[in-house]
MARTI-979067 format. One record per residue (C-alpha): residue number from 1; x negated, y, z. Coordinates in nm, 4 decimals. Example, Ala and Ser with C-alpha at 12.3 -4.5 7.8 and 13.67 -1.06 7.14 Angstrom:
BEGIN
pt pos->1; u->-1.2300; v->-0.4500; w->0.7800
pt pos->2; u->-1.3670; v->-0.1060; w->0.7140
END
This chain:
BEGIN
pt pos->1; u->0.0000; v->0.0000; w->0.0000
pt pos->2; u->-0.1503; v->0.3336; w->-0.1045
pt pos->3; u->-0.0508; v->0.6742; w->0.0189
pt pos->4; u->-0.1730; v->0.9516; w->-0.2083
pt pos->5; u->-0.0655; v->1.3025; w->-0.3028
pt pos->6; u->-0.1960; v->1.5517; w->-0.5561
pt pos->7; u->-0.1533; v->1.9286; w->-0.5433
pt pos->8; u->-0.2429; v->2.1862; w->-0.8063
pt pos->9; u->-0.4120; v->2.5079; w->-0.7044
pt pos->10; u->-0.5140; v->2.7960; w->-0.9285
pt pos->11; u->-0.8402; v->2.9325; w->-0.7878
pt pos->12; u->-0.7549; v->3.2871; w->-0.6753
pt pos->13; u->-0.9821; v->3.5910; w->-0.7013
pt pos->14; u->-1.0175; v->3.6177; w->-0.3232
pt pos->15; u->-1.1749; v->3.2678; w->-0.3122
pt pos->16; u->-1.4605; v->3.3418; w->-0.5545
pt pos->17; u->-1.8009; v->3.5057; w->-0.5305
pt pos->18; u->-1.9589; v->3.7574; w->-0.7698
pt pos->19; u->-2.0304; v->3.4742; w->-1.0172
pt pos->20; u->-1.6555; v->3.3905; w->-1.0181
pt pos->21; u->-1.7212; v->3.0518; w->-0.8539
pt pos->22; u->-1.5161; v->2.9347; w->-0.5565
pt pos->23; u->-1.7130; v->2.9849; w->-0.2355
pt pos->24; u->-1.8051; v->2.6466; w->-0.0865
pt pos->25; u->-1.6188; v->2.7105; w->0.2403
pt pos->26; u->-1.2821; v->2.7297; w->0.0632
pt pos->27; u->-1.2951; v->2.3627; w->-0.0319
pt pos->28; u->-1.1994; v->2.2731; w->0.3265
pt pos->29; u->-0.8820; v->2.4781; w->0.2722
pt pos->30; u->-0.8108; v->2.2972; w->-0.0546
pt pos->31; u->-0.8511; v->1.9635; w->0.1247
pt pos->32; u->-0.6168; v->2.0836; w->0.4007
pt pos->33; u->-0.3452; v->2.1813; w->0.1534
pt pos->34; u->-0.3532; v->1.8325; w->-0.0020
pt pos->35; u->-0.3761; v->1.6638; w->0.3404
pt pos->36; u->-0.0654; v->1.8477; w->0.4630
pt pos->37; u->0.1300; v->1.7359; w->0.1565
pt pos->38; u->0.0102; v->1.3779; w->0.2125
pt pos->39; u->0.1198; v->1.3833; w->0.5785
pt pos->40; u->0.4563; v->1.5336; w->0.4788
pt pos->41; u->0.5053; v->1.2526; w->0.2260
pt pos->42; u->0.5361; v->0.9925; w->0.5006
pt pos->43; u->0.7016; v->1.2159; w->0.7590
pt pos->44; u->0.4148; v->1.2681; w->1.0033
pt pos->45; u->0.2963; v->1.6255; w->0.9622
pt pos->46; u->0.1243; v->1.8255; w->1.2366
pt pos->47; u->0.4512; v->1.9311; w->1.4037
pt pos->48; u->0.5764; v->1.5730; w->1.3998
pt pos->49; u->0.2445; v->1.4547; w->1.5441
pt pos->50; u->0.2820; v->1.6978; w->1.8323
pt pos->51; u->0.6457; v->1.5960; w->1.8876
pt pos->52; u->0.5326; v->1.2324; w->1.9075
pt pos->53; u->0.2857; v->1.3190; w->2.1858
pt pos->54; u->-0.0383; v->1.3209; w->1.9872
pt pos->55; u->-0.2792; v->1.5581; w->1.8226
pt pos->56; u->-0.5150; v->1.4399; w->1.5504
pt pos->57; u->-0.8321; v->1.6527; w->1.5446
pt pos->58; u->-1.0814; v->1.6106; w->1.2646
pt pos->59; u->-1.3921; v->1.4392; w->1.4015
pt pos->60; u->-1.5807; v->1.4009; w->1.0728
pt pos->61; u->-1.5777; v->1.6063; w->0.7523
pt pos->62; u->-1.7875; v->1.5211; w->0.4480
pt pos->63; u->-1.8033; v->1.6901; w->0.1119
pt pos->64; u->-2.0064; v->1.6458; w->-0.2067
pt pos->65; u->-2.0127; v->1.9325; w->-0.4531
pt pos->66; u->-2.0573; v->1.8126; w->-0.8110
pt pos->67; u->-1.9472; v->2.1041; w->-1.0303
pt pos->68; u->-1.8102; v->2.4472; w->-0.9371
pt pos->69; u->-1.4438; v->2.5461; w->-0.9386
pt pos->70; u->-1.4112; v->2.8754; w->-1.1220
pt pos->71; u->-1.1817; v->3.1771; w->-1.0974
pt pos->72; u->-0.8354; v->3.1105; w->-1.2462
pt pos->73; u->-0.9084; v->2.7423; w->-1.3098
pt pos->74; u->-0.6291; v->2.5072; w->-1.2136
pt pos->75; u->-0.7653; v->2.2344; w->-0.9934
pt pos->76; u->-0.5972; v->1.9115; w->-0.8904
pt pos->77; u->-0.6694; v->1.8078; w->-0.5336
pt pos->78; u->-0.5838; v->1.4467; w->-0.4502
pt pos->79; u->-0.5698; v->1.3259; w->-0.0902
pt pos->80; u->-0.5534; v->0.9497; w->-0.0318
pt pos->81; u->-0.5060; v->0.7737; w->0.3009
pt pos->82; u->-0.7612; v->0.4909; w->0.3036
pt pos->83; u->-0.7664; v->0.3913; w->0.6746
pt pos->84; u->-0.5012; v->0.4178; w->0.9421
pt pos->85; u->-0.5390; v->0.1273; w->1.1878
pt pos->86; u->-0.7807; v->0.3008; w->1.4267
pt pos->87; u->-0.8098; v->0.6470; w->1.2754
pt pos->88; u->-0.6890; v->0.8490; w->0.9794
pt pos->89; u->-0.9486; v->0.8495; w->0.7047
pt pos->90; u->-0.8449; v->1.0523; w->0.4036
pt pos->91; u->-1.0498; v->1.0784; w->0.0864
pt pos->92; u->-1.0304; v->1.3776; w->-0.1467
pt pos->93; u->-1.1082; v->1.4353; w->-0.5101
pt pos->94; u->-1.0915; v->1.7722; w->-0.6818
pt pos->95; u->-1.0661; v->1.7718; w->-1.0609
pt pos->96; u->-1.0458; v->2.0484; w->-1.3166
pt pos->97; u->-0.6997; v->2.0080; w->-1.4679
pt pos->98; u->-0.8034; v->2.1231; w->-1.8164
pt pos->99; u->-1.1187; v->1.9127; w->-1.8554
pt pos->100; u->-1.0434; v->1.6262; w->-1.6167
pt pos->101; u->-1.3951; v->1.6617; w->-1.4747
pt pos->102; u->-1.4483; v->1.5717; w->-1.1111
pt pos->103; u->-1.5691; v->1.8809; w->-0.9277
pt pos->104; u->-1.5820; v->1.7691; w->-0.5663
pt pos->105; u->-1.5342; v->1.4592; w->-0.3517
pt pos->106; u->-1.5118; v->1.4205; w->0.0216
pt pos->107; u->-1.3349; v->1.2734; w->0.3205
pt pos->108; u->-1.2088; v->1.3568; w->0.6657
pt pos->109; u->-1.1634; v->1.1375; w->0.9723
pt pos->110; u->-0.9065; v->1.2176; w->1.2397
pt pos->111; u->-0.8606; v->1.0418; w->1.5741
pt pos->112; u->-0.5405; v->1.0352; w->1.7783
pt pos->113; u->-0.5563; v->1.2119; w->2.1151
pt pos->114; u->-0.2751; v->1.1839; w->2.3709
pt pos->115; u->-0.1401; v->1.5287; w->2.4522
pt pos->116; u->-0.0430; v->1.4211; w->2.8047
pt pos->117; u->-0.3972; v->1.3485; w->2.9238
pt pos->118; u->-0.6273; v->1.4380; w->2.6292
pt pos->119; u->-0.7560; v->1.0807; w->2.6020
pt pos->120; u->-0.8849; v->0.9660; w->2.2650
pt pos->121; u->-0.7013; v->0.6627; w->2.1278
pt pos->122; u->-0.9244; v->0.4010; w->1.9722
pt pos->123; u->-0.6254; v->0.2446; w->1.7974
pt pos->124; u->-0.3681; v->0.4471; w->1.6098
pt pos->125; u->-0.0408; v->0.4837; w->1.8012
pt pos->126; u->0.2644; v->0.2809; w->1.7009
pt pos->127; u->0.4427; v->0.5930; w->1.5727
pt pos->128; u->0.1946; v->0.6179; w->1.2837
pt pos->129; u->0.2595; v->0.2573; w->1.1781
pt pos->130; u->0.6349; v->0.3259; w->1.1942
pt pos->131; u->0.6011; v->0.6352; w->0.9751
pt pos->132; u->0.3925; v->0.4396; w->0.7236
pt pos->133; u->0.6399; v->0.1490; w->0.7262
pt pos->134; u->0.3628; v->-0.0900; w->0.8261
pt pos->135; u->0.4000; v->-0.3788; w->1.0705
pt pos->136; u->0.1775; v->-0.3496; w->1.3770
pt pos->137; u->-0.0497; v->-0.6499; w->1.4084
pt pos->138; u->-0.0954; v->-0.7840; w->1.7609
pt pos->139; u->-0.4507; v->-0.8558; w->1.8683
END
């Protein structure tokens, strides 16, 4: 079962430098936009996480820049959930819509933390499995 979402973003002027290339720090924002759409797609966005008694901070963020995103280019940002049993690992790929070229790849890792006592969970809570429609396997 694969959970994946793609968003299109036109690189705005306020995201580029004097060479009209998207500043590297904005890629985290592009990842976040796609991640939020992915979480919405299975009904477990940040508000719903909080309502379920958990927060999911990012504990690892990796990015590989391959080619630059340029001013006014339409980019396609795909977020794919690749792990969920013990953490949320989401991979990202940014492509130029016109050329199909891969511009950037990366991933984030998020761990569940109980809001009631701020303890890190080393297994994803049952609510995530319910939202994904996945049976919880007993150890």
